[in-house]
C-alpha positions in Angstrom: 49.8 156.8 118.9 53.5 157.2 120.2 55.1 156.3 117.0 52.7 158.4 114.8 53.7 161.5 116.7 57.5 160.7 116.8 57.1 160.2 113.1 55.5 163.7 112.6 58.2 165.0 114.4 61.3 163.5 112.5 59.4 164.4 109.4 59.8 168.3 109.9 63.6 167.4 110.6 64.2 165.1 107.8 63.1 167.9 105.7 64.8 170.4 106.8 67.9 168.4 106.3 67.4 167.5 103.1 66.3 171.2 101.7 69.9 172.2 103.9 72.1 169.2 101.7 70.8 170.7 98.7 71.2 174.2 98.9 74.7 174.3 97.4 73.5 172.3 94.6 70.8 175.2 94.5 73.4 177.6 94.4 75.5 175.8 91.6 72.2 176.1 89.3 71.9 179.6 90.4 75.3 180.4 88.7 74.7 178.8 85.6 70.9 181.0 85.2 72.8 183.6 85.7 74.7 183.2 82.9 72.2 184.0 80.0 72.3 187.2 81.8 76.4 187.6 81.8 76.4 186.6 78.2 72.8 189.7 77.4 75.0 192.5 79.3 78.0 191.6 77.3 76.6 192.4 73.8 76.1 195.9 74.9 79.9 198.2 75.3 78.2 200.7 76.9 80.1 201.9 80.1 76.2 201.0 82.3 75.9 197.6 81.0 79.7 196.6 81.3 78.8 197.8 84.7 76.4 195.3 85.1 77.9 192.3 83.7 80.6 192.9 86.2 77.7 192.9 88.4 76.3 189.5 87.6 80.2 188.1 87.0 80.3 189.4 90.9 76.9 187.2 91.7 77.7 184.5 90.4 81.3 184.3 92.0 79.9 184.8 95.5 77.1 181.6 94.9 80.7 180.3 94.3 82.1 180.6 97.5 78.5 179.9 99.1 78.4 176.4 97.9 81.6 175.7 99.0 81.6 177.1 102.3 77.9 175.6 103.3 79.5 171.9 101.5 82.4 172.4 103.6 80.0 172.9 106.9 77.9 170.0 105.9 81.1 167.8 105.5 79.3 166.1 103.3 79.6 165.8 98.8 76.4 165.0 96.7 77.4 163.5 93.2 75.8 165.7 91.9 77.0 168.6 93.6 80.5 167.1 92.4 79.6 167.6 88.3 77.5 171.2 89.1 80.2 172.5 91.0 83.4 172.2 88.1 80.6 173.1 85.6 79.1 176.3 86.4 82.7 177.1 87.2 83.8 175.9 83.5 80.8 177.8 82.0 80.8 180.7 83.6 84.3 181.7 83.1 84.2 180.5 80.0 81.6 182.2 78.8 82.5 185.7 79.8 86.3 185.2 77.7 84.5 184.1 74.4 82.1 187.3 75.1 85.2 189.4 75.9 86.9 188.4 73.0 83.4 188.9 70.2 82.8 192.2 71.8 82.5 195.1 69.6 84.8 197.4 71.3 88.4 197.8 71.6 90.7 196.8 73.4 89.4 193.2 72.8 90.8 190.1 74.9 92.7 188.1 72.5 91.4 185.1 71.0 94.8 182.9 70.9 94.7 183.5 74.9 90.6 182.1 75.3 91.5 179.1 73.3 94.5 178.8 75.4 92.5 178.9 78.4 90.0 176.9 77.7 92.2 174.2 75.9 94.0 174.3 79.6 90.6 173.5 81.2 89.2 170.9 78.9 93.1 169.2 78.5 92.8 168.9 82.5 89.0 167.7 82.7 89.8 164.9 80.2 93.4 164.1 82.3 91.2 163.4 85.4 88.3 161.7 83.5 90.6 159.8 82.8 93.0 159.3 86.0 89.3 158.6 87.7 88.6 155.3 85.9 92.7 153.9 85.8 92.1 154.7 90.3 94.9 157.5 90.7 93.3 160.6 92.4 94.9 164.1 93.3 94.2 166.4 95.7 93.4 170.4 93.6 97.2 172.6 93.7 97.7 175.2 95.2 99.0 176.8 91.7 95.2 175.7 90.2 93.7 177.7 93.0 95.9 180.8 92.8 95.0 180.8 89.1 91.4 180.8 90.1 91.7 183.8 92.3 94.4 186.4 89.4 91.5 184.6 86.6 88.5 186.2 89.0 89.9 189.2 89.4 91.0 189.8 85.7 87.5 188.8 84.4 86.2 191.9 87.2 88.4 194.2 85.5 87.8 192.9 81.7 84.3 193.2 82.5 84.2 196.5 83.5 86.5 197.6 80.6 86.1 201.8 81.1 88.4 203.6 82.8 87.4 205.2 86.0 88.7 207.6 88.8 92.0 207.1 87.0 92.0 203.1 87.0 92.0 201.5 83.1 90.6 198.5 83.8 91.0 196.4 80.7 94.7 197.5 81.5 94.5 195.7 84.9 92.6 192.9 83.7 94.7 191.8 81.0 98.2 191.4 83.8 95.8 189.7 85.5 94.8 187.3 82.7 98.5 187.4 81.8 99.5 185.9 85.4 96.3 183.5 86.0 97.6 182.5 82.2 101.1 181.5 83.5 99.8 179.7 86.3 97.3 178.0 84.8 99.3 176.3 82.1 102.2 175.7 84.9 99.9 173.6 87.2 98.1 171.8 84.1 101.6 170.3 82.8 102.5 169.8 86.4 99.3 167.9 87.4 99.5 166.1 83.4 103.1 165.0 84.5 102.4 163.1 88.3 98.9 161.7 86.7 101.0 160.3 83.8 103.6 159.5 86.3 101.1 157.5 88.8 99.7 155.9 85.6 102.4 154.4 84.6 104.1 153.4 88.3 100.3 152.1 88.8 100.8 149.8 85.2 104.2 148.8 84.9 104.4 147.5 88.9 105.0 143.9 88.8 101.9 141.5 89.8 103.7 139.5 92.4 103.6 143.0 94.2 99.9 143.0 94.3 99.1 139.8 95.4 101.8 139.2 98.0 102.5 141.5 100.8 104.9 142.5 103.7 103.1 141.7 107.2 104.2 145.4 107.9 101.8 146.5 105.1 99.1 143.6 106.2 99.2 145.3 109.3 98.8 148.6 108.2 95.7 147.7 106.3 94.3 145.6 108.9 
């Protein structure tokens, strides 16, 4: 009787913990679910619909902040979360940029800038996968974080597009976008150089250095 009562008490606690632990993943899925709405709003070029597109993108950015905050608060990440979070970010940004480049309004975002931004993301993601397979992992660079911040400001301005209260949102968005492109290319090249150096160093290390270790190294690992 006592054991059954303890199990009954533990089940709600375990269920609550499971729900909380999947909340960041649910927010990432919500961010992906918002993408069709963003794309739909961008098929129209009117001022009101442009504001709705910017509002949708803003809500998606809030979910990005919240899922990261909750994951850090819990001090744990899931394998699904490691996939969903960056995937949602890249799909959201790529969808917004492609629609802005194809929008039937002027001025538009130059298509070549969209190609550069998406190409950079694909190159870094591909190299990160190769590096992970080689056992080489680098933490996120500060430049990459600054690039993302400027990119978010740029996309809000570009989505609003029109002039309000003497502010040309498209022009302001393009300034931020140029800064994010420069930072993105800089951080991407820096990331490639660091990863390639580590992979080369790992493969050119003499074999005996892996099998023999100094007393100090043995003590450090112990």
